[in-house]
C-alpha angles and dihedrals in degrees: 000000000000090000091053088050091054094048092048092053093044092054094051113059132188103043129138107228112201105203124189114214131203117289089211117327110070090211091069096077112106126243088241091052091054092049091051091053091048098050099040115103089218139014118212105208133187090221115011092199091056094045092046089064090056093047093047090051090057098035096247118154102184115144116262131214126180118248111173144143094283101046103027096111094044090054096056098089092044091050091049090053091051091049090058090070105032151334120312122200123212121205136168126206092270138357127355119350115240092028100109085324135086117283110084096096093049093050090046090052092050091052092049091052095046094248115157114248125203114190110195121210118238148112118004127171090204096058093039092052096045092051093045093046092057094196110164110244140137089247140318139263120215108213098176119206117352121229116276097233116077095225092053091042092054091048090053092048090048091060092059101031096103097048117114094216128100107262117223124199136176114219137179114232095248090055099045095093096049090046093051090046093054093043090054091050094049104032102031120231102324131165113272136179121203108206105198131190093352115210091001130112094267097042115153142163112218111198130193141085126309090256092050094050090045089056092045096052092043087064098033119047111239112242133185132015116321133208110189119203112193125188116249126240114294110260094226118035101156097129094043091050092051091049092045091052092051091049092048092051089053092048091050090053089051091053097247113166116253097245094048092047093050091046090052093049092050093049096043102041103024094233120150112267094239091055092047090052092049089052090051090054091048092053088056093051100039109009134068116318 
């Protein structure tokens, strides 16, 4: 079967082969993925040094060329020229290219030029984490990496706070604490699973609430690559909204500032921040002055 796969690729030139690579364990690459890397005339790699380790492990000698965040647009014409004479494979350091990794612009260019694209299935930290988290939801939303600045991060979180889907984020270890802190402020104290070092020796799923994980990683330095899976907004929050409104009315009577009152309602009742703010405005229009 592998030989037939090689012959089929060799007879059809000029395709862009999008090849997912292991997110940790080198054994997770598919047989088809290995064959694609062997028969391609060129591999465009996010980090050639990283990809060379994978190729060396499997005895693959295909030529490598860097294709990363800082040169991805400059490489488009060169990639198009290579595709005129044979298949080109695209890989990122781990997982599926173009999913929070370089690749989108190249795929977009290939579509615009009528170049055939073959996206191979394979390893994905998003899917692995969602399945392992096992948080009940009607679906999930992958939000990638959050902005570095807290104000921008909170604005991004605000736009998805009311969605019922599990929310999936990639995060670097040094930004896990700030991300959890802002999620708690915007989402309230929801269920969260931190999937760490997936498929690697020290893989673990840390389960709890945002407040619990914030406390854990305040005492224990986060290490490794994190995928955070956060529960979506509860589909029915009638009782919480009623209780939050009563509490907000009381805080308004006591002269509590708007931001502090909304923060308190989010943390205490687990309502989305935008709904808590709307309730605060309503107490000003219709509640006690």
